[in-house]
C-alpha positions as CSV (number, residue, x, y, z in Angstrom):
1,X,-177.2,-200.5,-35.8
2,X,-180.3,-198.3,-36.3
3,X,-183.8,-199.3,-35.4
4,X,-186.8,-197.2,-36.4
5,X,-190.2,-197.8,-34.7
6,X,-193.0,-196.2,-36.8
7,X,-196.7,-195.4,-36.5
8,X,-196.7,-195.6,-32.7
9,X,-200.2,-195.2,-31.4
10,X,-198.8,-193.4,-28.4
11,X,-195.2,-192.9,-27.3
12,X,-195.2,-192.6,-23.5
13,X,-192.9,-190.9,-20.9
14,X,-191.2,-188.4,-23.2
15,X,-189.0,-186.2,-20.9
16,X,-186.4,-183.5,-20.9
17,X,-183.0,-184.8,-19.7
18,X,-183.2,-182.6,-16.7
19,X,-186.1,-184.4,-15.2
20,X,-184.9,-187.0,-12.7
21,X,-188.1,-187.8,-10.7
22,X,-191.7,-186.6,-10.4
23,X,-193.6,-185.9,-7.2
24,X,-197.1,-185.2,-5.9
25,X,-199.5,-183.8,-8.6
26,X,-196.7,-184.1,-11.2
27,X,-197.1,-187.8,-11.0
28,X,-200.5,-187.6,-12.6
29,X,-198.9,-186.2,-15.8
30,X,-197.5,-188.7,-18.3
31,X,-196.1,-186.8,-21.3
32,X,-196.8,-188.6,-24.5
33,X,-197.0,-188.2,-28.3
34,X,-199.6,-189.8,-30.5
35,X,-198.9,-191.1,-34.0
36,X,-195.1,-191.0,-33.4
37,X,-191.8,-192.5,-34.4
38,X,-188.8,-193.5,-32.3
39,X,-185.3,-193.9,-33.7
40,X,-182.7,-196.0,-31.8
41,X,-179.0,-195.9,-32.7
42,X,-176.9,-198.7,-31.2
43,X,-177.7,-198.6,-27.5
44,X,-179.1,-195.1,-27.3
45,X,-182.3,-193.2,-28.1
46,X,-181.4,-191.0,-31.1
47,X,-184.6,-189.2,-32.0
48,X,-188.4,-189.2,-31.7
49,X,-191.3,-187.1,-33.0
50,X,-194.5,-187.0,-34.9
51,X,-194.8,-189.4,-37.9
52,X,-195.2,-186.5,-40.2
53,X,-191.6,-185.7,-39.4
54,X,-190.3,-189.2,-39.5
55,X,-186.8,-189.4,-41.0
56,X,-186.1,-191.1,-44.3
57,X,-182.6,-192.1,-43.4
58,X,-181.5,-195.7,-44.0
59,X,-182.0,-198.0,-41.0
60,X,-181.2,-201.6,-40.2
61,X,-184.5,-202.6,-38.7
62,X,-188.0,-201.0,-39.0
63,X,-190.8,-202.0,-36.6
64,X,-194.4,-201.0,-37.4
65,X,-196.1,-200.2,-34.1
66,X,-199.6,-199.4,-35.6
67,X,-202.1,-199.8,-32.8
68,X,-199.4,-200.2,-30.1
69,X,-198.0,-198.1,-27.3
70,X,-194.3,-197.7,-26.7
71,X,-192.8,-196.8,-23.4
72,X,-189.4,-197.1,-21.5
73,X,-188.7,-200.5,-19.9
74,X,-189.5,-200.9,-16.2
75,X,-186.9,-199.9,-13.6
76,X,-187.3,-202.4,-10.7
77,X,-185.4,-200.8,-7.8
78,X,-185.9,-203.5,-5.2
79,X,-185.3,-207.2,-5.7
80,X,-183.7,-210.3,-4.1
81,X,-183.4,-212.2,-7.4
82,X,-180.3,-214.1,-6.3
83,X,-181.2,-216.9,-4.0
84,X,-181.2,-220.7,-3.8
85,X,-184.2,-223.0,-3.8
86,X,-187.6,-221.8,-2.7
87,X,-189.9,-221.4,0.3
88,X,-193.0,-223.1,-1.0
89,X,-193.7,-224.8,2.3
90,X,-193.9,-221.4,4.0
91,X,-196.5,-220.4,1.4
92,X,-198.7,-223.3,2.6
93,X,-197.9,-222.5,6.2
94,X,-199.3,-219.0,5.8
95,X,-202.5,-220.4,4.2
96,X,-202.8,-222.5,7.3
97,X,-202.7,-219.4,9.5
98,X,-199.1,-218.9,10.5
99,X,-197.9,-215.3,10.4
100,X,-194.6,-214.0,8.9
101,X,-193.2,-213.5,12.4
102,X,-194.3,-217.0,13.5
103,X,-192.7,-218.6,10.5
104,X,-189.5,-216.7,11.2
105,X,-189.5,-217.7,14.8
106,X,-189.7,-221.4,13.7
107,X,-186.4,-221.0,11.8
108,X,-188.2,-220.1,8.5
109,X,-188.1,-216.9,6.5
110,X,-184.8,-215.3,5.9
111,X,-182.8,-217.8,7.9
112,X,-184.3,-220.6,5.9
113,X,-183.1,-219.0,2.7
114,X,-179.7,-218.4,4.3
115,X,-179.2,-222.0,5.1
116,X,-180.1,-223.1,1.6
117,X,-177.8,-220.5,0.0
118,X,-174.8,-221.4,2.1
119,X,-175.3,-225.1,1.2
120,X,-175.4,-224.3,-2.6
121,X,-172.5,-223.7,-4.9
122,X,-171.9,-220.3,-6.5
123,X,-172.3,-221.8,-9.9
124,X,-175.7,-223.3,-9.0
125,X,-176.9,-220.1,-7.5
126,X,-175.9,-218.3,-10.7
127,X,-177.7,-220.9,-12.8
128,X,-180.9,-220.5,-10.8
129,X,-180.7,-216.7,-10.7
130,X,-180.1,-216.2,-14.4
131,X,-183.4,-218.0,-15.2
132,X,-185.2,-215.4,-13.0
133,X,-183.3,-212.5,-14.6
134,X,-184.2,-213.7,-18.1
135,X,-187.8,-213.9,-17.1
136,X,-188.1,-210.4,-15.8
137,X,-186.3,-209.1,-18.9
138,X,-189.0,-210.8,-21.1
139,X,-191.6,-209.1,-18.9
140,X,-190.2,-205.7,-19.7
141,X,-187.7,-204.9,-17.0
142,X,-184.7,-203.1,-18.4
143,X,-182.9,-202.1,-15.1
144,X,-182.9,-203.9,-11.8
145,X,-181.4,-203.6,-8.3
146,X,-180.4,-207.0,-6.7
147,X,-179.6,-207.4,-3.0
148,X,-177.5,-209.9,-1.1
149,X,-178.8,-210.8,2.3
150,X,-179.3,-214.6,2.2
151,X,-175.8,-215.4,3.1
152,X,-175.5,-213.8,6.6
153,X,-171.9,-215.0,6.7
154,X,-168.8,-213.5,5.2
155,X,-168.5,-216.1,2.4
156,X,-172.2,-216.3,1.8
157,X,-172.6,-212.6,1.3
158,X,-169.6,-212.4,-1.0
159,X,-170.9,-215.4,-2.9
160,X,-174.2,-213.6,-3.6
161,X,-172.5,-210.4,-4.6
162,X,-170.2,-212.2,-7.0
163,X,-173.2,-213.9,-8.6
164,X,-174.8,-210.4,-9.0
165,X,-171.6,-209.1,-10.6
166,X,-171.5,-212.1,-13.0
167,X,-175.1,-211.5,-14.0
168,X,-174.3,-207.9,-14.7
169,X,-171.3,-208.8,-16.9
170,X,-173.3,-211.4,-18.9
171,X,-176.6,-209.7,-19.6
172,X,-177.4,-206.3,-21.2
173,X,-179.9,-205.3,-18.5
174,X,-178.6,-202.6,-16.1
175,X,-177.9,-204.1,-12.6
176,X,-177.2,-202.3,-9.4
177,X,-175.9,-204.4,-6.5
178,X,-176.9,-203.8,-2.8
179,X,-175.2,-205.3,0.2
180,X,-177.8,-206.5,2.7
181,X,-175.8,-208.3,5.3
182,X,-178.1,-206.7,7.8
183,X,-181.1,-208.7,6.6
184,X,-181.6,-210.7,9.8
185,X,-179.5,-211.9,12.7
186,X,-178.1,-215.4,12.3
187,X,-179.1,-217.8,15.1
188,X,-175.7,-217.7,16.7
189,X,-175.9,-213.9,17.1
190,X,-179.6,-213.7,18.3
191,X,-178.5,-212.6,21.7
192,X,-175.4,-210.7,20.6
193,X,-176.5,-208.2,17.9
194,X,-173.4,-206.0,18.3
195,X,-171.1,-208.8,17.4
196,X,-172.9,-209.5,14.2
197,X,-172.9,-205.8,13.2
198,X,-169.2,-205.8,14.0
199,X,-168.8,-208.7,11.6
200,X,-170.6,-206.8,8.9
201,X,-168.6,-203.6,9.4
202,X,-165.1,-205.1,10.1
203,X,-165.1,-208.2,7.9
204,X,-167.8,-208.1,5.2
205,X,-167.6,-204.4,4.2
206,X,-163.8,-204.3,3.6
207,X,-163.9,-207.4,1.4
208,X,-166.9,-206.2,-0.5
209,X,-165.2,-202.9,-1.1
210,X,-161.9,-204.5,-2.1
211,X,-163.7,-206.5,-4.9
212,X,-166.0,-203.6,-5.8
213,X,-169.1,-205.8,-5.4
214,X,-171.7,-203.3,-4.2
215,X,-173.2,-200.0,-5.1
216,X,-175.5,-199.6,-2.1
217,X,-176.0,-200.8,1.5
218,X,-179.3,-201.9,3.1
219,X,-180.7,-203.1,6.4
220,X,-184.0,-204.5,7.5
221,X,-185.1,-201.8,10.0
222,X,-188.0,-203.4,11.8
223,X,-189.2,-204.6,15.1
224,X,-187.5,-208.0,15.8
225,X,-184.8,-207.3,13.2
226,X,-182.5,-204.2,13.1
227,X,-183.3,-201.3,15.4
228,X,-183.1,-197.7,14.3
229,X,-179.8,-197.3,16.2
230,X,-178.4,-200.5,14.6
231,X,-179.5,-199.4,11.2
232,X,-177.8,-196.1,11.7
233,X,-174.5,-197.9,12.5
234,X,-174.9,-199.8,9.2
235,X,-175.6,-196.7,7.2
236,X,-172.6,-194.8,8.7
237,X,-170.3,-197.8,8.0
238,X,-171.5,-198.1,4.4
239,X,-171.0,-194.4,3.8
240,X,-167.3,-194.8,4.7
241,X,-167.0,-197.2,1.8
242,X,-169.0,-195.0,-0.6
243,X,-172.1,-197.0,-0.3
244,X,-175.3,-194.9,-0.1
245,X,-178.2,-196.4,1.9
246,X,-181.4,-198.0,0.5
247,X,-183.3,-199.3,3.5
248,X,-186.1,-201.7,4.3
249,X,-188.4,-199.8,6.6
250,X,-192.0,-199.6,7.9
251,X,-193.1,-203.0,6.6
252,X,-194.9,-203.9,9.8
253,X,-194.3,-201.1,12.2
254,X,-193.4,-197.4,12.2
255,X,-190.4,-197.0,14.5
256,X,-188.9,-193.7,13.3
257,X,-186.7,-195.5,10.8
258,X,-187.7,-193.2,8.0
259,X,-186.6,-190.1,9.9
260,X,-183.2,-191.8,10.5
261,X,-182.9,-192.7,6.8
262,X,-183.6,-189.1,5.7
263,X,-181.1,-187.8,8.2
264,X,-178.5,-190.2,6.7
265,X,-179.4,-189.2,3.1
266,X,-180.7,-192.6,2.1
267,X,-181.4,-192.9,-1.6
268,X,-184.6,-194.8,-0.9
269,X,-186.8,-196.1,1.8
270,X,-188.6,-199.3,0.8
271,X,-191.8,-201.2,1.8
272,X,-193.8,-198.4,3.6
273,X,-196.9,-200.5,4.2
274,X,-197.2,-198.5,7.4
275,X,-196.8,-194.7,7.0
276,X,-197.5,-192.0,9.7
277,X,-197.9,-188.3,9.3
278,X,-194.5,-187.9,10.9
279,X,-193.0,-190.1,8.2
280,X,-194.5,-188.0,5.5
281,X,-193.3,-184.9,7.1
282,X,-189.8,-186.3,7.3
283,X,-189.8,-187.3,3.6
284,X,-191.1,-183.9,2.4
285,X,-188.5,-181.9,0.6
286,X,-185.9,-184.6,1.0
287,X,-183.9,-186.4,-1.7
288,X,-185.0,-189.8,-0.4
289,X,-187.4,-191.8,-2.7
290,X,-190.2,-193.7,-1.1
291,X,-190.6,-197.1,-2.7
292,X,-193.7,-199.3,-2.5
293,X,-193.8,-203.1,-3.1
294,X,-197.5,-203.9,-3.7
295,X,-197.0,-207.5,-4.8
296,X,-195.5,-208.2,-1.4
297,X,-198.7,-206.8,0.2
298,X,-200.7,-209.0,-2.1
299,X,-198.8,-212.2,-1.5
300,X,-198.6,-212.1,2.3
301,X,-201.9,-210.2,2.9
302,X,-200.6,-207.1,4.7
303,X,-201.7,-203.5,4.1
304,X,-200.7,-201.6,1.0
305,X,-198.6,-198.5,1.0
306,X,-201.0,-195.5,1.4
307,X,-200.1,-194.1,-2.0
308,X,-202.9,-191.6,-2.2
309,X,-202.1,-190.0,1.1
310,X,-198.4,-189.7,0.2
311,X,-199.0,-188.3,-3.3
312,X,-201.6,-185.9,-2.0
313,X,-199.0,-184.7,0.4
314,X,-196.6,-183.9,-2.5
315,X,-194.3,-186.9,-2.2
316,X,-192.8,-188.9,-5.0
317,X,-193.3,-192.7,-5.1
318,X,-191.6,-195.5,-6.9
319,X,-192.9,-199.0,-7.5
320,X,-190.8,-202.2,-7.4
321,X,-191.4,-206.0,-7.1
322,X,-189.4,-207.2,-4.0
323,X,-188.9,-210.4,-6.0
324,X,-187.8,-212.9,-3.3
325,X,-188.5,-216.5,-2.4
326,X,-190.5,-215.9,0.8
327,X,-192.8,-212.9,0.5
328,X,-192.9,-212.1,-3.3
329,X,-191.9,-214.9,-5.6
330,X,-192.6,-212.8,-8.7
331,X,-190.6,-210.2,-10.6
332,X,-193.4,-209.2,-12.9
333,X,-193.5,-205.4,-12.9
334,X,-196.7,-205.4,-15.1
335,X,-198.5,-207.0,-12.2
336,X,-197.0,-204.4,-9.8
337,X,-198.2,-201.6,-12.0
338,X,-201.7,-203.1,-12.2
339,X,-201.9,-203.8,-8.5
340,X,-200.9,-200.2,-7.7
341,X,-203.8,-199.1,-9.7
342,X,-206.3,-201.6,-8.4
343,X,-205.4,-201.8,-4.7
344,X,-203.6,-198.5,-4.1
345,X,-205.8,-196.3,-6.3
346,X,-202.9,-194.9,-8.3
347,X,-203.9,-193.7,-11.7
348,X,-202.2,-195.4,-14.7
349,X,-200.2,-192.3,-15.2
350,X,-198.9,-192.3,-11.7
351,X,-198.1,-196.0,-11.8
352,X,-196.1,-195.7,-15.0
353,X,-194.2,-192.8,-13.6
354,X,-193.5,-194.7,-10.4
355,X,-192.3,-197.8,-12.3
356,X,-190.1,-195.9,-14.8
357,X,-188.6,-192.5,-14.0
358,X,-189.0,-192.7,-10.3
359,X,-187.8,-196.3,-10.2
360,X,-184.7,-195.2,-12.0
361,X,-184.1,-192.5,-9.5
362,X,-184.5,-195.0,-6.6
363,X,-181.5,-196.9,-8.0
364,X,-179.4,-193.9,-9.0
365,X,-179.7,-194.3,-12.7
366,X,-182.2,-191.7,-13.9
367,X,-179.5,-189.9,-15.9
368,X,-179.6,-192.8,-18.4
369,X,-182.8,-194.7,-17.8
370,X,-186.5,-194.3,-17.0
371,X,-187.8,-192.1,-19.8
372,X,-187.9,-191.6,-23.6
373,X,-185.2,-188.9,-23.8
374,X,-182.6,-188.4,-26.5
375,X,-179.3,-189.7,-25.3
376,X,-180.7,-192.2,-22.8
377,X,-180.4,-195.9,-23.2
378,X,-182.5,-197.6,-25.8
379,X,-184.6,-199.6,-23.4
380,X,-188.1,-199.9,-24.9
381,X,-191.3,-201.8,-24.4
382,X,-193.6,-202.2,-27.4
383,X,-197.1,-203.4,-26.5
384,X,-199.4,-205.7,-28.5
385,X,-202.5,-204.0,-30.0
386,X,-204.3,-202.2,-27.2
387,X,-207.1,-199.6,-27.0
388,X,-204.9,-197.4,-24.9
389,X,-202.1,-197.7,-22.3
390,X,-204.9,-197.9,-19.7
391,X,-205.3,-201.4,-20.9
392,X,-201.9,-202.4,-19.5
393,X,-203.1,-202.3,-15.8
394,X,-206.8,-203.0,-16.7
395,X,-206.0,-206.4,-18.4
396,X,-203.8,-207.3,-15.4
397,X,-203.7,-211.1,-16.2
398,X,-202.9,-210.7,-19.9
399,X,-199.4,-210.5,-21.3
400,X,-199.7,-207.4,-23.4
401,X,-195.9,-207.0,-24.2
402,X,-195.0,-207.8,-27.8
403,X,-191.4,-206.7,-28.0
404,X,-188.7,-205.7,-25.4
405,X,-185.6,-203.9,-26.5
406,X,-182.7,-203.5,-24.0
407,X,-179.6,-201.5,-24.8
408,X,-180.7,-201.5,-28.4
409,X,-181.0,-205.3,-28.6
410,X,-184.4,-207.0,-29.2
411,X,-184.8,-209.4,-26.3
412,X,-188.2,-210.8,-27.2
């Protein structure tokens, strides 16, 4: 199956295969080619170049992209797409003045979702989750990380991870699974944290490893949740089973969690609404990718990641949705990119880099995803007619995607 896209107004994010991420000033550079073609063969990018060099070979499908921009699909490296029900009432509670912490202390938040999930069958969780997955694919996401963390019991966590595995088997989108048993302490372990961590390490992890259900391990490192020392126990245990860490950290407070994550060679540190000079120093010259979740800041009215400060210090940055029922009930990466530009003062070039190549790095898949590179997966967004790619974040409320191709297949 060969697909040829011709007359592309601008082909974005063309990279050499050796580029896995971009940092600091490099993030302001988005390599592109005007008046271009792109050739896809089966599930791979086969060729691209200027239209004057467009091949005349026979193809199965030709798409005329006159007046349109083409770029790699979004790589969303932080989501909680698999869950049961919703937390609409908590949305109203926040409008009425309750804080995230107050809602959690009343039995809401993560524990609310955990109760719903444990009361719902695996089949029903799958049916609810696949609707969300199909939606984000239509919105241009071609690779996604999905976490567990709403089970908080052995069977609940296994149930979530099995659903993630089934989604991966049934859809062409690239899915990486993260075990987040350390999302919150169940009520029965509120006064005995060590016992719950023992349950994670001694019962959950061996079963997850036996069924090969996870790629990464995560913990909510935050005041009132998992301490730095407790998070380190989780990271060390995960490493014994081959699970690299991707950690929730610095959402509300800076408690030296980033330093611990860098020490334990975490692949990413996610949220970062609060970032100190010491955090930036710890991340410099490390292999750990900082990940910002701006639609979470938007939805629950907390500070945004200080992107300019981080980029000016030479750090890389990735963008992700945090799609979850409580604090970000949206998986729309187009809105994330726009919000990063509008609220975090990232340039469109920086935001696209953060949502593609750096997003791929933050989920360990940049070898095959995140850029227009010969040999990488044929995951492509074709826009509608636009003046330039700047219009994508500018027209933040408009659906400007015409066609999404994932693994060489036209999704929409």
